[in-house]
LOLO-372935 format. One line per 3 residues: number of its first residue (from 1); their letters; for each residue z, y, x of N, C-alpha, C. Coordinates in steps of 0.2 Angstrom, whole numbers, plus 5000, padded with zeros to 4 digits. Layout:
! residues N
NUM = A = Z Y X Z Y X Z Y X; ...;
***
This chain:
! residues 103
1 = XXX = 5702 5631 5445 5697 5626 5443 5697 5620 5448; 5699 5622 5454 5698 5617 5460 5704 5611 5459; 5709 5613 5455 5714 5608 5454 5713 5604 5448;
4 = XXX = 5708 5605 5444 5707 5601 5438 5705 5594 5439; 5707 5590 5435 5706 5583 5436 5699 5581 5433; 5695 5577 5436 5689 5575 5433 5689 5567 5433;
7 = XXX = 5686 5564 5428 5686 5557 5428 5679 5555 5431; 5679 5551 5437 5673 5549 5440 5673 5542 5442; 5667 5540 5444 5666 5533 5446 5661 5533 5452;
10 = XXX = 5662 5529 5457 5658 5528 5462 5654 5521 5462; 5648 5521 5462 5644 5514 5461 5647 5509 5466; 5646 5503 5464 5647 5497 5468 5643 5497 5475;
13 = XXX = 5646 5495 5480 5642 5494 5486 5640 5487 5487; 5634 5486 5491 5631 5480 5492 5635 5477 5498; 5639 5481 5502 5643 5478 5507 5650 5477 5504;
16 = XXX = 5652 5470 5504 5659 5468 5502 5665 5471 5505; 5664 5474 5511 5669 5477 5515 5670 5484 5514; 5665 5487 5510 5665 5494 5509 5669 5495 5502;
19 = XXX = 5675 5495 5502 5679 5495 5496 5682 5502 5494; 5682 5507 5499 5684 5514 5498 5682 5518 5504; 5683 5525 5503 5681 5529 5508 5686 5535 5507;
22 = XXX = 5687 5539 5512 5691 5545 5512 5688 5552 5512; 5689 5556 5508 5687 5563 5509 5693 5568 5510; 5692 5573 5514 5698 5578 5515 5696 5585 5513;
25 = XXX = 5700 5588 5510 5700 5595 5508 5706 5599 5511; 5704 5603 5516 5709 5607 5520 5714 5602 5523; 5712 5597 5525 5716 5592 5529 5720 5587 5524;
28 = XXX = 5719 5588 5518 5723 5583 5513 5718 5578 5511; 5720 5571 5512 5715 5566 5511 5715 5564 5503; 5709 5561 5501 5709 5558 5494 5705 5552 5495;
31 = XXX = 5708 5546 5493 5704 5540 5493 5700 5539 5487; 5694 5537 5488 5689 5535 5483 5688 5528 5483; 5689 5525 5478 5689 5517 5477 5682 5516 5475;
34 = XXX = 5678 5512 5479 5671 5510 5477 5671 5506 5471; 5667 5507 5466 5666 5503 5460 5671 5504 5455; 5676 5509 5456 5681 5510 5451 5681 5517 5448;
37 = XXX = 5684 5517 5442 5684 5524 5438 5691 5527 5440; 5691 5533 5442 5698 5536 5444 5698 5544 5442; 5704 5546 5442 5704 5554 5441 5705 5557 5447;
40 = XXX = 5701 5562 5449 5701 5565 5455 5701 5573 5454; 5704 5577 5458 5704 5584 5458 5697 5586 5460; 5694 5591 5456 5688 5594 5457 5686 5596 5464;
43 = XXX = 5691 5599 5468 5690 5601 5475 5688 5595 5479; 5690 5589 5478 5688 5583 5482 5681 5580 5480; 5680 5581 5473 5673 5579 5471 5668 5584 5474;
46 = XXX = 5670 5590 5474 5665 5595 5478 5664 5593 5485; 5669 5592 5489 5668 5590 5496 5664 5583 5496; 5665 5579 5492 5661 5573 5492 5654 5574 5490;
49 = XXX = 5652 5578 5486 5645 5580 5484 5642 5584 5490; 5646 5587 5494 5643 5591 5499 5641 5587 5506; 5644 5581 5506 5643 5576 5511 5636 5574 5511;
52 = XXX = 5632 5575 5516 5625 5573 5515 5623 5569 5521; 5618 5564 5520 5615 5560 5525 5608 5563 5526; 5607 5565 5532 5600 5568 5534 5596 5563 5539;
55 = XXX = 5590 5562 5537 5586 5558 5542 5579 5562 5543; 5577 5560 5549 5571 5564 5551 5565 5559 5552; 5559 5561 5551 5553 5557 5552 5548 5561 5556;
58 = XXX = 5545 5559 5561 5540 5563 5565 5533 5561 5562; 5529 5565 5560 5523 5564 5557 5517 5567 5561; 5513 5563 5563 5507 5566 5567 5502 5569 5562;
61 = XXX = 5499 5575 5564 5494 5578 5560 5489 5581 5565; 5484 5584 5561 5478 5587 5565 5476 5594 5562; 5475 5599 5566 5473 5605 5563 5465 5605 5562;
64 = XXX = 5462 5611 5560 5455 5611 5558 5451 5609 5564; 5453 5611 5570 5449 5609 5576 5451 5602 5579; 5454 5598 5575 5456 5592 5577 5461 5591 5583;
67 = XXX = 5465 5597 5584 5470 5597 5588 5476 5593 5585; 5479 5588 5589 5485 5585 5586 5491 5589 5587; 5495 5588 5582 5502 5591 5582 5507 5587 5578;
70 = XXX = 5513 5588 5579 5518 5584 5576 5523 5588 5571; 5524 5585 5566 5529 5589 5561 5535 5584 5560; 5541 5588 5559 5547 5584 5558 5548 5585 5551;
73 = XXX = 5549 5579 5547 5550 5579 5540 5558 5577 5539; 5562 5581 5536 5569 5580 5535 5570 5577 5527; 5573 5572 5527 5575 5569 5520 5583 5570 5520;
76 = XXX = 5586 5573 5514 5593 5573 5514 5595 5570 5507; 5600 5566 5507 5603 5563 5501 5611 5563 5502; 5613 5562 5496 5621 5561 5495 5623 5555 5499;
79 = XXX = 5628 5556 5503 5631 5550 5507 5635 5545 5502; 5639 5548 5498 5642 5543 5493 5641 5546 5486; 5636 5542 5482 5635 5544 5475 5641 5544 5471;
82 = XXX = 5642 5549 5466 5647 5549 5462 5644 5551 5455; 5648 5548 5450 5646 5549 5443 5652 5553 5440; 5651 5559 5437 5656 5562 5433 5656 5560 5426;
85 = XXX = 5661 5556 5424 5661 5553 5417 5664 5558 5412; 5669 5562 5415 5672 5567 5410 5675 5573 5414; 5673 5579 5412 5675 5585 5414 5677 5590 5409;
88 = XXX = 5684 5591 5409 5687 5595 5403 5685 5602 5403; 5683 5605 5408 5681 5612 5408 5674 5613 5405; 5673 5618 5400 5667 5619 5398 5662 5622 5403;
91 = XXX = 5665 5625 5408 5660 5628 5414 5659 5622 5419; 5661 5616 5418 5660 5611 5423 5652 5609 5424; 5648 5610 5419 5641 5608 5420 5638 5614 5425;
94 = XXX = 5640 5620 5423 5637 5625 5427 5640 5625 5434; 5646 5623 5435 5649 5622 5442 5644 5617 5446; 5643 5611 5443 5639 5606 5446 5632 5608 5447;
97 = XXX = 5629 5612 5443 5622 5615 5444 5622 5620 5450; 5627 5624 5451 5628 5628 5456 5629 5625 5463; 5632 5619 5463 5633 5615 5469 5626 5612 5471;
100 = XXX = 5622 5610 5466 5615 5608 5468 5611 5613 5471; 5611 5619 5470 5607 5624 5472 5610 5627 5479; 5616 5625 5481 5619 5627 5487 5617 5623 5493;
103 = X = 5614 5617 5492 5612 5612 5497 5606 5615 5501;
***
């Protein structure tokens, strides 16, 4: 299943110099062209979907006795969005759903 080809696209970037990025799987690189439709092996798409950008925000709060304390709120998002246009495998949708729950 990992070697199957998927038709994907990556959204255009607002940065004109951001034309591509590279994802590696077991040391093998795959170039993703920004704003282009391309055929890519599933294993590289999986690596791409697992790349996350995490940000943290410190929030001040108070308990019942008015004691102040701080909470760290984490936000996680996909580093490089990707749209899967065509997946020839009938189990492809389930594969994608399983990836979402593993994050």
